[in-house]
C-alpha positions, -999 to 999 in steps of 0.1 A, spaced: -430 -270 -354 -436 -253 -313 -470 -265 -316 -464 -300 -318 -432 -298 -296 -455 -288 -265 -481 -307 -274 -456 -337 -273 -431 -329 -241 -430 -351 -217 -452 -345 -187 -446 -358 -149 -472 -373 -130 -474 -389 -96 -486 -427 -102 -487 -431 -64 -525 -432 -56 -528 -457 -90 -542 -492 -81 -513 -518 -85 -515 -548 -101 -526 -580 -83 -512 -617 -92 -546 -624 -106 -543 -596 -132 -513 -607 -145 -510 -634 -174 -509 -670 -161 -474 -688 -163 -488 -713 -187 -496 -685 -209 -459 -665 -206 -447 -701 -213 -465 -701 -249 -454 -662 -250 -414 -670 -249 -415 -697 -273 -386 -688 -299 -398 -672 -330 -399 -693 -359 -394 -683 -399 -435 -693 -402 -441 -664 -376 -422 -639 -395 -436 -652 -429 -466 -653 -414 -464 -615 -400 -451 -604 -438 -477 -617 -458 -510 -604 -431 -494 -568 -436 -518 -544 -459 -502 -539 -493 -499 -503 -507 -493 -489 -470 -468 -458 -470 -435 -469 -466 -409 -461 -444 -378 -441 -444 -364 -473 -457 -385 -471 -486 -395 -507 -483 -431 -516 -487 -449 -549 -474 -455 -562 -512 -420 -554 -516 -409 -581 -489 -441 -605 -506 -428 -602 -539 -389 -610 -527 -397 -633 -501 -380 -664 -516 -348 -647 -523 -349 -625 -490 -369 -647 -464 -336 -661 -448 -322 -626 -445 -351 -609 -427 -359 -637 -409 -325 -643 -392 -325 -603 -387 -355 -605 -371 -350 -635 -351 -318 -620 -342 -339 -589 -321 -359 -617 -305 -331 -635 -290 -308 -605 -278 -335 -577 -269 -313 -553 -292 -329 -536 -316 -311 -521 -351 -312 -482 -344 -323 -478 -381 -356 -500 -372 -369 -475 -347 -366 -439 -375 -401 -432 -379 -414 -406 -398 -440 -381 -392 -464 -370 -417 -489 -344 -413 -526 -355 -426 -552 -329 -430 -582 -337 -403 -603 -313 -431 -603 -301 -463 -592 -267 -453 -567 -271 -428 -552 -240 -418 -544 -242 -384 -521 -269 -367 -546 -283 -349 -565 -294 -379 -540 -319 -387 -536 -352 -374 -499 -368 -373 -491 -405 -383 -460 -423 -380 -444 -439 -410 -423 -468 -392 -394 -489 -408 -405 -523 -423 -386 -547 -402 -404 -525 -370 -436 -533 -387 -429 -569 -389 -418 -572 -353 -447 -553 -343 -472 -577 -363 -454 -609 -344 -460 -596 -312 -498 -588 -320 -501 -620 -332 -483 -637 -301 -504 -617 -277 -540 -620 -296 -552 -653 -280 -549 -638 -247 -560 -599 -252 -594 -608 -241 -582 -621 -208 -560 -595 -198 -579 -564 -209 -611 -551 -192 -645 -562 -209 -654 -518 -210 -623 -516 -238 -639 -521 -271 -612 -515 -295 -580 -534 -305 -596 -567 -288 -610 -594 -314 -642 -604 -309 -654 -564 -297 -659 -533 -318 -653 -497 -307 -689 -487 -322 -705 -506 -295 -694 -475 -272 -714 -453 -290 -742 -474 -292 -743 -472 -258 -738 -436 -253 -766 -433 -274 -790 -455 -255 -779 -436 -224 -790 -405 -239 -821 -416 -255 -830 -430 -214 -815 -389 -204 -841 -372 -229 -872 -399 -224 -868 -408 -186 -896 -398 -164 -872 -402 -136 -847 -373 -147 -834 -367 -106 -798 -374 -100 -790 -385 -139 -759 -361 -157 -738 -367 -188 -705 -352 -192 -686 -349 -227 -644 -347 -219 -629 -342 -249 -600 -366 -246 -583 -352 -282 -547 -373 -289 -549 -382 -249 -524 -409 -261 -499 -384 -277 -496 -364 -242 -494 -393 -221 -454 -400 -208 -442 -435 -210 -444 -439 -171 -483 -435 -172 -482 -461 -195 
């Protein structure tokens, strides 16, 4: 337990030297208008039915398969609850309950560092997240830099691996090796260690 408490403890950082956002870096007003349109029953349904089946449930025990199977019976209550959240900006506390489960990274995992924590979120929380993702998808390409390969439609994180391979090949076979340098930096679980202020 102490291992993960130390790993996830909040770290204070100073962001004064970080570049500030400029008007051109922000989402244009005409796109904002589209993003802020009221959530519809169709959007809630689309979010539910686009969630994968047989995923581990959160502490509520409700799976996306359950929501899909009983949709015609529960759709009004589910939709009303989700729309209420978006209208009031107040999320039911139980929706935020998350169960952290340790998954071994290797076949024989003895040290805690050899386990990968995953968060099992509540079903309604997942639906809200899916709606937000679906809303943001069309604009992600314009607000996320070209250097980021993952989590943007049409881009792949594997492309960075290919670029790294090409660079290492260039280093190895180039006649001009002067001035070339490669660094391998271990960024293990950086996201888990960053404070919300940084993000």
